N, C-alpha and C positions, 0 to 999 in steps of 0.2 A: 415518506421515502423509506424503502426497505433497508434494514440494517444487515450487517454481516459481521461475523466473528472470525478473527484469525486464530488458528490453533497456536499453542505455545511454540511449536517448532517454527511455524511461519513468522511469529512475532520475533523470534530469535534471528531468523534469516533477515527480516527487515531491519533489525537493529544492526546486524553486521554489514548490511548494504549501506545503511546510513553512516556508520563509522568509517567505512572505506572511502566513500565519496566525500565525507566531511573533512577528511585530511587535506584535500585540495580545495574544497569549496563547500562550507556549511550551507550556504544559500542553495546551491544545486542539490545537495543531499535532501533538503526539505522539499524541494520541487519534485524530485524523483519519488519520494514517499507519497506526496500528495497525488501525483499522477497514478501511482499504483493503487491507492485507495479509491480514486475516482473511477478507474477502469474496473475495479472489483465491484463497485456499486452499479456501474452501467451493466456489467455482465449479470449481476444478480437480478436487476430489473428485467433484463431480456429473457430470463428463465422463469419468470413468474407466470402462472396460468392466466389466461385471459378470461 
């Protein structure tokens, strides 16, 4: 499976998203980040040459 790398700014954004959501629901914060990572992986796979 192809990998991807988040830029430092993107990693900071993800941290801030997690912190904001986790104030109400740490479990949902993890789910949101997992979903973002999954979608990035799917997008990366769809852009690979055949």
